[in-house]
C-alpha positions in Angstrom: 4.0 103.7 -42.5 1.0 106.0 -41.9 1.5 109.8 -42.2 2.2 111.4 -39.3 3.4 107.8 -37.5 6.9 108.2 -35.8 9.8 106.3 -37.5 12.0 104.6 -34.7 15.5 105.3 -34.0 17.5 102.5 -36.2 19.2 101.6 -33.0 16.1 100.7 -31.0 15.9 97.2 -31.9 19.1 96.1 -30.4 19.7 98.4 -27.5 18.9 95.9 -25.2 15.9 97.7 -23.6 13.4 94.9 -22.9 10.6 97.7 -22.1 10.6 99.2 -25.7 8.3 97.2 -27.6 10.5 96.9 -30.9 13.3 95.4 -28.6 15.3 92.2 -29.8 16.2 92.1 -26.1 12.5 90.8 -25.9 12.8 87.6 -27.6 16.4 86.9 -25.6 14.2 87.8 -22.1 11.5 85.4 -23.0 13.7 82.7 -23.7 15.7 83.0 -20.5 12.9 83.7 -18.3 11.5 80.1 -18.5 12.1 77.7 -15.5 13.9 75.1 -17.4 16.0 77.4 -18.8 17.3 79.0 -15.5 18.0 75.2 -14.4 19.8 74.3 -17.3 22.1 77.2 -17.4 22.6 76.5 -13.6 23.3 72.9 -14.1 26.0 73.6 -17.1 28.0 76.0 -15.1 30.4 73.3 -13.5 31.2 72.0 -16.8 29.9 70.4 -19.7 27.5 67.7 -19.5 25.8 64.9 -21.9 22.2 65.2 -23.0 21.1 62.3 -20.6 23.5 63.7 -17.5 21.4 67.0 -18.1 18.6 65.5 -18.1 18.8 63.4 -14.9 20.2 66.8 -13.0 17.1 68.8 -14.0 14.6 66.2 -12.2 11.0 66.4 -14.3 11.8 67.9 -17.8 10.9 66.0 -20.2 13.1 64.9 -23.4 11.3 66.7 -25.7 11.5 70.2 -23.9 15.0 69.8 -22.8 15.6 69.5 -26.3 13.7 72.4 -27.4 15.0 74.5 -24.7 18.8 73.4 -25.4 18.2 74.2 -29.6 17.2 77.7 -28.3 20.2 78.3 -26.1 22.7 76.9 -28.8 20.6 79.3 -31.4 21.2 82.5 -28.7 25.0 81.7 -28.6 24.5 80.8 -25.1 25.3 76.8 -25.0 27.4 75.1 -27.2 26.6 71.8 -28.7 29.4 69.5 -29.6 28.7 66.0 -31.3 31.4 63.6 -31.1 32.2 61.1 -33.6 31.2 57.8 -31.8 28.5 55.1 -32.7 26.0 56.3 -31.0 27.0 59.9 -31.4 27.6 61.5 -28.2 26.5 65.0 -27.9 27.9 67.5 -25.3 26.5 70.8 -24.1 28.7 73.7 -22.5 28.2 77.0 -21.5 29.5 79.3 -23.7 31.7 82.6 -22.4 28.0 84.8 -22.9 26.5 81.7 -21.3 28.6 81.8 -18.3 28.1 85.7 -18.0 24.5 85.3 -18.2 24.2 82.1 -16.0 25.6 83.8 -12.7 22.5 85.7 -11.8 20.3 82.3 -12.1 22.9 80.5 -10.0 22.2 83.5 -7.5 18.4 83.3 -7.6 18.6 79.5 -7.7 20.6 79.6 -4.1 18.1 82.2 -2.9 15.1 80.0 -3.4 17.1 77.1 -2.3 17.6 79.2 0.8 14.5 80.6 1.6 11.9 78.0 0.4 10.6 77.4 3.8 9.9 80.9 4.2 7.8 81.1 0.9 6.1 77.8 1.8 5.3 79.1 5.3 4.2 82.6 3.8 2.1 80.8 1.3 0.3 78.1 3.9 -0.6 81.5 6.3 -2.2 82.8 3.3 -3.9 80.1 2.2 -5.5 79.3 5.8 -8.7 78.0 6.6 -10.5 81.4 5.4 -8.9 81.8 2.2 -12.1 82.4 0.4 -12.6 85.5 2.5 -9.7 87.2 0.8 -10.2 90.0 -1.7 
């Protein structure tokens, strides 16, 4: 550290203030703000699902993407992965208590989007009207 440089407070990295550049919450924020993560959390709200049930529920997500996002959610403590001894092994995913808490706002957001999609699409069409190239 250079002379005269301020030393950040030791607690800064974990305070949960994603506006601070040193906050570990930024990584969590990054993990939670992707479209697939929000849909995964909402899909798991009613209860545990197997991998392919989740994939069928979230139309359009690839196996690779779903697997990567689930790995992150398990690492972050939001989803629990259970492997049932069978041939082939059966893997089930379910929200942890923390995952249930954090999934509630996403579920509300998904409901709001579903209720207002037609209004947003209408606004987009008005904006994209015949003279879209004349806007600044």
